[in-house]
C-alpha positions as CSV (number, residue, x, y, z in Angstrom):
1,M,0.0,0.1,-0.1
2,D,1.1,3.5,-0.8
3,K,2.4,5.4,2.3
4,H,0.2,8.4,1.4
5,V,-2.9,6.1,1.5
6,R,-1.7,4.5,4.9
7,N,-1.0,8.0,6.5
8,N,-4.7,9.0,5.3
9,L,-6.0,5.9,7.1
10,I,-4.2,6.8,10.3
11,F,-5.4,10.1,10.1
12,A,-9.0,8.8,9.6
13,L,-8.5,6.6,12.6
14,F,-7.4,9.7,14.7
15,L,-10.3,11.7,13.5
16,I,-12.8,9.0,14.3
17,S,-11.3,8.6,17.7
18,L,-11.4,12.2,18.3
19,G,-15.0,12.5,17.3
20,G,-15.9,9.7,19.7
21,L,-14.1,11.2,22.6
22,M,-15.9,14.5,21.7
23,L,-19.2,12.7,21.7
24,H,-18.7,11.0,25.0
25,L,-17.6,14.3,26.8
26,R,-20.7,15.8,25.4
27,I,-23.1,12.8,26.4
28,H,-21.5,11.9,29.8
29,P,-18.9,14.2,31.0
30,P,-16.7,12.8,33.7
31,L,-17.1,15.8,36.0
32,V,-20.6,16.3,37.3
33,K,-21.2,19.3,39.6
34,G,-17.4,19.4,40.3
35,E,-17.0,15.9,41.1
36,I,-15.6,12.9,39.2
37,E,-17.9,10.0,38.5
38,W,-15.5,7.0,37.9
39,Y,-17.7,5.1,35.4
40,R,-17.8,8.2,33.2
41,T,-14.1,8.2,33.0
42,I,-13.9,4.9,31.1
43,P,-14.8,6.5,27.7
44,F,-12.5,9.4,28.3
45,F,-9.5,7.3,29.0
46,A,-10.5,4.8,26.1
47,G,-10.7,7.8,23.7
48,I,-7.4,9.1,25.0
49,I,-5.6,5.8,24.4
50,T,-7.1,5.6,21.0
51,I,-6.3,8.9,19.9
52,F,-2.7,9.0,21.1
53,L,-1.5,5.5,21.7
54,I,-3.1,3.6,19.0
55,T,-2.5,6.1,16.4
56,F,1.2,6.4,17.4
57,L,1.5,2.8,17.2
58,F,0.1,2.4,13.7
59,L,2.9,4.8,12.5
60,K,5.4,1.9,12.4
61,K,5.3,-1.7,11.0
62,E,7.0,-3.1,14.2
63,T,4.1,-1.9,16.4
64,A,1.2,-2.0,14.2
65,P,0.2,-5.4,15.6
66,W,-0.1,-4.0,19.1
67,A,-2.0,-1.0,17.7
68,Y,-4.5,-3.4,16.0
69,L,-4.8,-5.5,19.1
70,L,-5.6,-2.6,21.2
71,N,-7.9,-0.9,18.6
72,G,-9.8,-4.2,18.4
73,L,-10.1,-4.5,22.2
74,T,-11.2,-1.0,22.7
75,V,-13.9,-1.5,19.9
76,I,-15.2,-4.7,21.7
77,L,-15.3,-3.0,25.0
78,G,-16.8,0.2,23.5
79,V,-19.7,-1.8,21.8
80,L,-20.2,-3.9,24.9
81,L,-20.3,-1.1,27.4
82,M,-22.6,1.1,25.0
83,S,-25.0,-1.9,24.4
84,H,-25.2,-2.2,28.3
85,F,-25.9,1.5,28.5
86,S,-28.7,1.1,25.8
87,L,-30.4,-1.8,27.6
88,G,-30.8,0.1,30.5
89,K,-33.1,2.5,28.7
90,W,-35.3,-0.4,27.2
91,D,-38.8,-0.7,28.3
92,S,-41.9,-3.0,27.5
93,S,-42.8,-0.7,24.6
94,V,-39.6,-0.9,22.6
95,S,-40.2,-0.6,18.9
96,F,-38.0,-1.0,15.8
97,P,-37.6,2.7,15.3
98,F,-36.6,3.1,19.1
99,A,-34.1,0.3,18.7
100,I,-32.6,1.9,15.6
101,L,-32.6,5.5,16.5
102,S,-32.8,5.9,20.4
103,T,-29.9,3.4,21.4
104,T,-26.3,3.3,20.8
105,L,-26.5,1.2,17.7
106,G,-25.3,4.1,15.4
107,D,-22.2,4.7,17.9
108,S,-21.4,1.0,17.7
109,I,-21.6,1.0,14.0
110,I,-19.0,4.0,14.0
111,L,-16.8,2.0,16.3
112,L,-17.0,-1.1,13.9
113,G,-15.8,1.3,11.1
114,K,-12.9,2.3,13.3
115,F,-12.0,-1.3,13.6
116,M,-12.1,-1.8,10.0
117,V,-9.8,1.1,9.3
118,G,-7.4,-0.4,11.8
119,K,-7.9,-3.8,10.3
120,T,-7.0,-2.3,6.8
121,L,-3.9,-0.7,8.3
122,F,-2.7,-3.8,9.9
123,E,-3.2,-5.7,6.7
124,S,-1.3,-2.9,4.6
125,Y,1.7,-3.6,6.8
126,Y,1.5,-7.4,6.6
127,P,0.0,-8.4,3.3
128,E,1.7,-11.7,3.4
129,R,-0.3,-12.7,6.4
130,V,-3.4,-12.3,4.2
131,K,-2.1,-14.3,1.2
132,N,-0.2,-17.0,2.8
133,N,-1.7,-20.6,2.6
134,W,-1.8,-21.3,6.3
135,K,-2.9,-24.5,7.9
136,W,-5.8,-22.7,9.7
137,P,-8.6,-21.0,7.8
138,I,-8.2,-17.2,7.8
139,T,-11.5,-16.8,9.7
140,I,-10.1,-18.2,13.1
141,R,-6.2,-17.2,12.7
142,F,-4.8,-14.8,15.1
143,L,-6.0,-11.2,14.6
144,Y,-8.7,-12.1,11.9
145,N,-12.4,-11.7,11.9
146,G,-13.2,-15.1,13.7
147,W,-10.7,-14.4,16.2
148,W,-12.2,-11.2,17.2
149,A,-15.7,-12.7,17.1
150,I,-14.5,-15.3,19.4
151,H,-13.1,-12.8,21.7
152,A,-16.1,-10.5,21.6
153,V,-18.3,-13.3,22.7
154,L,-15.9,-14.3,25.5
155,I,-15.4,-10.7,26.8
156,T,-19.1,-10.3,26.7
157,V,-19.8,-13.7,28.7
158,V,-17.0,-12.6,31.3
159,Y,-18.6,-9.0,31.6
160,S,-22.1,-10.3,32.0
161,I,-21.1,-12.8,34.5
162,G,-19.2,-10.2,36.5
163,F,-22.1,-7.8,36.3
164,I,-24.7,-10.3,37.6
165,F,-22.4,-11.3,40.6
166,L,-21.6,-7.6,41.3
167,K,-25.4,-6.9,41.2
168,K,-26.0,-9.6,43.7
169,L,-23.4,-8.4,46.0
170,L,-24.5,-4.8,45.9
């Protein structure tokens, strides 16, 4: 891939991350009436990590796998936490338009776009990983779509179990 195209993708990742952080700061700022609410700092710190650390790591081939891994994990956690946030708003009269327009579905789709930009950047540094004839199918190889799907399910299960037990304890 041309270096100019790669730099444009890195800048696109930066802009998507910056927009996501600004959106989170508008919707639920960490400071409420002069006090920090800890659960509201999660999107803030995830945004800072994505804007600076992940973007910086994607600048070099040697660190691109770490950037891709962190980018994918922040996407999984973001979709999971935003879905949990949306489920708290649901009631018995949920309709299709409500599910589409009044939940964090749109935000999750933007995050998935951020994931695809990161995936494209990773594959641009390592095209041989995409083209090689490996023993395992590409869908379940390390850092490919099936690998991410398996980890998204596992992280969701662990999060759900932890939430259920924490809710019972409190």
